C-alpha positions as CSV (number, residue, x, y, z in Angstrom):
1,M,-120.5,-91.5,83.8
2,I,-118.1,-92.5,86.5
3,T,-118.9,-95.9,88.0
4,N,-117.6,-97.6,91.1
5,R,-115.9,-100.3,89.1
6,R,-112.2,-100.5,88.9
7,S,-110.5,-99.5,85.7
8,S,-110.7,-102.1,83.0
9,V,-107.3,-101.2,81.7
10,P,-104.7,-103.7,83.1
11,D,-101.5,-102.2,84.5
12,A,-99.4,-103.8,81.7
13,A,-101.5,-102.0,79.0
14,R,-101.3,-98.6,80.7
15,P,-98.8,-96.2,79.0
16,Q,-95.5,-96.1,81.0
17,G,-95.6,-93.3,83.5
18,A,-99.4,-92.8,83.3
19,P,-101.0,-92.4,86.7
20,K,-103.2,-95.2,88.0
21,P,-106.9,-94.3,88.3
22,P,-108.0,-93.1,91.8
23,P,-109.4,-95.6,94.1
24,A,-113.0,-96.7,93.3
25,W,-114.3,-95.4,96.6
26,L,-113.5,-91.8,95.5
27,H,-116.2,-91.9,92.8
28,S,-119.7,-91.0,93.7
29,G,-121.2,-92.5,90.6
30,D,-122.0,-89.1,89.1
31,M,-119.3,-86.9,87.6
32,A,-121.3,-83.8,88.6
33,D,-121.6,-84.9,92.3
34,P,-118.7,-83.3,94.3
35,L,-117.0,-85.7,96.7
36,F,-117.3,-83.6,99.8
37,D,-117.3,-86.6,102.1
38,A,-113.8,-87.5,100.7
39,V,-112.6,-83.9,101.2
40,E,-113.8,-83.8,104.9
41,R,-112.2,-87.3,105.5
42,A,-108.9,-86.2,104.1
43,Q,-108.9,-82.9,106.0
44,L,-109.8,-84.6,109.3
45,S,-107.1,-87.2,108.7
46,D,-104.6,-84.4,108.2
47,L,-105.8,-82.6,111.4
48,F,-105.5,-85.9,113.4
49,G,-101.9,-86.2,112.2
50,E,-101.2,-82.6,113.1
51,L,-102.6,-82.6,116.6
52,G,-101.7,-86.1,117.7
53,P,-103.7,-88.7,119.7
54,G,-104.3,-86.7,122.9
55,A,-105.9,-83.5,121.6
56,P,-109.3,-82.5,122.9
57,T,-112.6,-82.7,121.0
58,L,-116.0,-81.3,121.6
59,L,-117.0,-84.8,122.7
60,A,-115.2,-84.7,126.1
61,P,-113.8,-86.8,127.6
62,W,-113.0,-88.2,124.2
63,A,-109.6,-87.1,122.8
64,T,-108.7,-87.4,119.1
65,R,-107.6,-91.0,119.6
66,D,-111.1,-91.9,120.8
67,L,-112.8,-90.1,117.9
68,A,-110.5,-91.8,115.4
69,A,-111.4,-95.2,116.9
70,H,-115.1,-94.3,116.6
71,L,-114.8,-93.5,112.9
72,V,-112.9,-96.8,112.2
73,L,-115.5,-98.8,114.1
74,R,-118.4,-97.1,112.3
75,E,-117.2,-98.2,108.8
76,R,-115.4,-101.4,109.5
77,D,-117.1,-103.3,112.3
78,Y,-120.4,-104.5,110.9
79,L,-121.3,-106.3,114.1
80,A,-120.7,-103.6,116.6
81,G,-121.3,-100.6,114.3
82,P,-125.1,-100.5,114.8
83,G,-124.4,-100.1,118.5
84,L,-123.3,-96.6,117.8
85,V,-126.9,-95.6,117.6
86,L,-128.7,-98.5,119.3
87,P,-128.8,-98.7,123.2
88,G,-128.5,-101.6,125.5
89,A,-126.2,-104.6,124.9
90,W,-125.4,-103.6,121.3
91,G,-124.3,-100.2,122.5
92,R,-122.1,-101.7,125.2
93,L,-120.5,-104.0,122.6
94,A,-119.7,-101.0,120.4
95,E,-118.1,-99.1,123.3
96,R,-116.0,-102.1,124.3
97,R,-114.8,-102.5,120.7
98,R,-114.2,-98.8,120.3
99,R,-112.0,-98.8,123.4
100,A,-110.0,-101.7,122.0
101,L,-109.5,-99.8,118.8
102,A,-108.4,-96.7,120.7
103,L,-105.4,-98.7,122.0
104,R,-104.2,-99.3,118.5
105,D,-101.3,-97.2,117.0
106,F,-102.7,-93.8,116.2
107,T,-100.9,-93.7,112.9
108,W,-102.7,-96.9,111.9
109,L,-106.1,-95.4,112.9
110,I,-105.4,-92.3,110.7
111,A,-104.3,-94.4,107.8
112,T,-107.4,-96.6,108.0
113,I,-109.7,-93.6,108.0
114,R,-107.7,-91.9,105.2
115,S,-107.9,-95.1,103.0
116,G,-111.7,-94.6,102.6
117,P,-114.7,-96.8,103.3
118,P,-114.3,-100.5,102.6
119,P,-116.3,-102.2,99.9
120,G,-120.0,-102.3,100.7
121,F,-122.6,-100.1,102.4
122,F,-120.4,-97.0,103.0
123,R,-119.5,-96.7,99.4
124,I,-123.1,-96.3,98.3
125,G,-123.7,-92.9,96.8
126,W,-126.6,-91.7,99.0
127,V,-124.8,-92.9,102.1
128,R,-121.7,-90.9,101.2
129,R,-123.8,-87.8,100.4
130,L,-126.0,-87.8,103.5
131,P,-124.8,-89.7,106.7
132,S,-121.1,-89.9,105.8
133,L,-120.9,-86.2,104.8
134,N,-122.7,-85.3,108.0
135,E,-120.4,-87.6,110.1
136,F,-117.1,-86.3,108.7
137,F,-118.1,-82.7,108.6
138,V,-119.4,-82.6,112.2
139,H,-116.5,-84.7,113.6
140,H,-114.0,-82.5,111.7
141,E,-115.6,-79.5,113.5
142,D,-115.5,-81.4,116.8
143,V,-111.8,-81.4,116.5
144,R,-111.3,-78.0,115.0
145,R,-113.5,-76.0,117.4
146,A,-112.0,-77.8,120.5
147,N,-108.6,-76.7,119.4
148,G,-109.3,-73.0,118.9
149,R,-110.2,-73.0,115.2
150,G,-113.3,-71.0,114.3
151,P,-115.9,-71.5,111.6
152,R,-114.8,-72.1,108.0
153,T,-115.9,-70.3,104.9
154,N,-117.1,-73.1,102.6
155,E,-117.3,-72.9,98.8
156,H,-120.9,-72.5,97.7
157,A,-121.2,-76.0,96.4
158,M,-120.2,-77.4,99.8
159,D,-122.8,-75.1,101.5
160,E,-125.4,-76.4,99.0
161,A,-124.6,-80.0,99.9
162,L,-124.8,-79.2,103.6
163,W,-128.1,-77.3,103.2
164,R,-129.5,-80.3,101.4
165,N,-128.6,-82.5,104.4
166,V,-130.0,-79.9,106.8
167,S,-133.3,-80.0,104.9
168,R,-133.5,-83.8,105.0
169,A,-135.6,-84.9,108.0
170,P,-134.5,-82.1,110.4
171,W,-137.6,-83.1,112.5
172,F,-135.7,-86.2,113.6
173,L,-132.8,-84.2,115.1
174,A,-135.2,-81.8,116.6
175,R,-137.7,-84.4,117.9
176,R,-137.0,-83.7,121.6
177,L,-138.0,-80.0,121.2
178,R,-141.1,-79.4,123.3
179,G,-143.4,-76.3,123.5
180,A,-142.4,-74.6,120.3
181,G,-142.1,-75.0,116.5
182,L,-138.9,-74.5,114.7
183,E,-137.7,-73.1,111.4
184,L,-134.2,-73.2,110.0
185,Q,-132.9,-70.5,107.7
186,W,-129.8,-70.4,105.5
187,A,-128.6,-66.9,106.7
188,G,-128.4,-64.3,103.9
189,T,-130.9,-66.3,101.7
190,A,-134.6,-66.9,101.5
191,K,-134.1,-70.6,102.0
192,T,-136.0,-72.0,105.0
193,V,-137.2,-75.3,106.2
194,R,-139.7,-76.3,108.9
195,A,-137.9,-78.6,111.4
196,R,-140.7,-78.9,114.0
197,R,-144.4,-78.0,113.9
198,G,-145.9,-76.1,116.8
199,E,-146.5,-72.6,118.2
200,P,-144.9,-70.3,119.0
201,V,-142.2,-70.6,116.3
202,A,-138.5,-70.0,116.8
203,R,-136.1,-69.6,113.9
204,I,-132.4,-70.6,113.8
205,A,-130.4,-68.8,111.1
206,G,-126.9,-69.4,110.1
207,P,-124.7,-70.9,107.4
208,P,-125.6,-74.5,106.5
209,G,-122.6,-76.0,108.3
210,E,-123.4,-74.1,111.5
211,L,-127.1,-75.2,111.3
212,L,-125.9,-78.8,110.9
213,L,-123.7,-78.5,114.0
214,Y,-126.6,-77.1,116.0
215,L,-128.9,-79.9,114.9
216,F,-126.3,-82.5,115.9
217,G,-126.1,-81.1,119.4
218,R,-123.2,-78.8,119.2
219,Q,-125.2,-75.8,120.2
220,G,-122.4,-74.2,122.2
221,A,-120.0,-74.3,119.2
222,A,-122.4,-73.4,116.4
223,H,-122.4,-69.8,115.2
224,V,-126.1,-69.2,114.6
225,E,-128.8,-66.7,115.6
226,V,-131.9,-67.9,117.5
227,S,-134.9,-65.6,117.2
228,G,-138.6,-65.5,117.8
229,P,-141.0,-65.2,120.8
230,A,-139.2,-65.4,124.1
231,A,-141.0,-68.7,125.0
232,A,-140.0,-70.3,121.8
233,V,-136.4,-69.2,122.0
234,E,-136.2,-70.5,125.6
235,A,-137.7,-73.9,124.5
236,V,-135.1,-74.2,121.8
237,R,-132.2,-73.3,124.2
238,R,-133.5,-76.0,126.6
239,A,-133.9,-78.7,124.0
240,R,-131.5,-81.6,123.4
241,F,-130.8,-81.9,119.7
242,G,-129.0,-84.7,117.9
243,M,-129.2,-88.4,117.4
């Protein structure tokens, strides 16, 4: 079993020319657990480098520089980080610190993101599998879709990981839906999950990544099909999803 500890083999004892082990943060703690958060992190870092600091995102008026600063603050500012989800004074502190980070050299921001989470909370396995995978997948798409890039075709294991996350507490992301119930379906499969109780019931069908985008408030960018009674469909289209 892979652990989060550093290799116990000192550099002097390692055969000459043998590669050093990968950084500890790359390991999930389970050899069978794919490191999809690391893949999304690396691909988003590459895209930041390709597009530069002023490219648009789905989070207008934020540009890529602003989004990169947000990601650095999330993992590395333990005082202001909670303000990304908490309102009031804490939220204002987080925004001040994010703006300060956005003034940093963009190359430094990308390198900091690419280097992985610092020791601590964001290296915990369940954090990487759930909130961090969601964070990096959705923000990767925030940049891709705003720059003319359409949906990706994910490998099946990635879709399984995203569906697992869609299925975990979707009621929270759909909590503002009123006047209808909601089911989510992995398009092309029999897999469904109830996101909100109520009548009449609407259904949103699509690939797991597109469902995740919809639940996180990217309705205009998500490639899904909304079906059901007209009143339920209208209620879903009016609702504000996300954190």
